[in-house]
C-alpha positions in Angstrom: 30.0 52.2 27.1 29.2 48.8 25.5 32.7 49.0 23.7 34.5 49.2 27.0 32.4 46.3 28.3 33.3 44.2 25.3 37.0 45.1 25.8 36.8 43.9 29.3 35.5 40.6 28.2 38.4 40.5 25.6 40.9 41.4 28.4 39.6 38.4 30.5 39.8 36.1 27.5 43.3 37.2 26.8 44.5 36.9 30.3 43.1 33.6 30.8 44.4 32.3 27.5 47.9 33.5 28.1 47.9 32.0 31.5 46.8 28.6 30.0 49.4 28.9 27.4 52.2 29.7 29.8 51.6 27.5 32.7 48.4 25.1 32.3 49.5 22.8 35.2 49.6 25.6 37.7 46.5 27.3 36.6 44.5 24.1 36.6 45.8 23.0 40.0 44.6 26.4 41.4 41.1 25.8 39.7 41.0 22.3 41.1 41.8 23.7 44.6 39.2 26.3 44.3 36.5 23.9 43.2 37.3 21.5 46.1 37.4 24.2 48.8 34.3 26.1 47.5 31.9 24.1 45.4 29.5 27.0 44.8 29.6 27.6 41.0 26.7 30.1 41.0 29.0 33.1 40.7 30.6 31.7 37.5 27.2 30.6 36.0 25.7 34.0 36.5 28.8 35.6 35.0 28.8 33.3 32.0 25.1 34.1 31.4 25.6 37.9 31.8 28.8 38.1 29.9 27.1 36.0 27.1 24.0 38.1 27.0 26.2 41.1 26.8 28.2 39.7 24.0 25.1 38.8 22.2 23.5 42.2 22.5 26.6 44.3 21.8 28.2 42.1 19.2 25.3 42.1 16.7 26.7 45.5 15.1 30.4 44.3 15.0 32.2 42.4 12.4 32.3 38.6 12.8 28.6 38.8 13.9 28.1 35.0 13.5 31.3 34.3 15.7 29.8 36.5 18.5 26.4 34.9 18.3 27.9 31.5 18.4 30.2 32.4 21.2 27.5 34.3 23.2 25.1 31.2 22.8 27.9 28.8 24.0 28.6 31.0 27.0 24.9 31.3 27.9 24.4 27.6 27.4 27.3 26.8 29.7 26.0 28.9 32.3 22.5 27.6 32.1 23.9 23.9 32.0 26.0 24.5 35.1 22.8 26.0 36.9 20.2 23.6 35.7 21.8 20.3 35.1 21.5 17.5 37.7 24.4 17.3 40.0 25.6 13.9 39.0 25.8 15.1 35.3 27.4 18.4 36.1 30.0 16.8 38.4 30.8 14.3 35.6 31.3 17.1 33.0 33.5 19.1 35.5 35.5 16.1 36.4 36.1 15.4 32.7 37.2 19.0 32.2 39.6 18.9 35.1 41.2 15.6 34.1 42.5 16.9 30.7 46.2 16.9 29.6 48.1 20.0 29.7 48.2 20.3 25.9 44.4 20.4 26.0 44.4 23.4 28.2 47.0 25.0 25.9 44.6 24.6 23.0 41.8 26.2 25.2 44.3 29.0 25.9 45.0 29.5 22.2 41.4 29.7 21.5 40.6 32.3 24.1 43.5 34.3 22.8 42.2 34.1 19.4 38.7 35.3 20.5 40.1 38.1 22.3 42.3 39.3 19.4 39.2 38.9 17.1 37.0 40.9 19.5 39.6 43.7 19.8 40.0 43.8 16.0 36.2 44.0 15.8 36.1 46.9 18.1 38.8 48.6 16.1 41.3 48.7 18.9 44.0 46.8 17.0 44.8 46.0 13.5 43.0 49.1 11.8 44.5 52.4 10.8 
């Protein structure tokens, strides 16, 4: 069961990564519009913390253990920061992230695709005979 949960995380990373590689401006305009219409970040904070916890728990038996521990820690730290940081600090960080150039988002997309492929490889779903 945990294998499928990790594959779902990899699928989300891959979908987000490919979207950012193909059309970063369209995706980020949609993100900006969503943040301006609904500023509640708590569902994303909670998801980041839960997915990070799942990755930390389930990724310990997988190859690239250090990568999964670091990625999980980053996901959980991001969720905790968005939940606990003062509003001014959080808004400044979100504003900085939303003001990047398209090429920056493409690099994030490339990183997400790489994480997805590595996770699927660690699960044995691709690249093994």
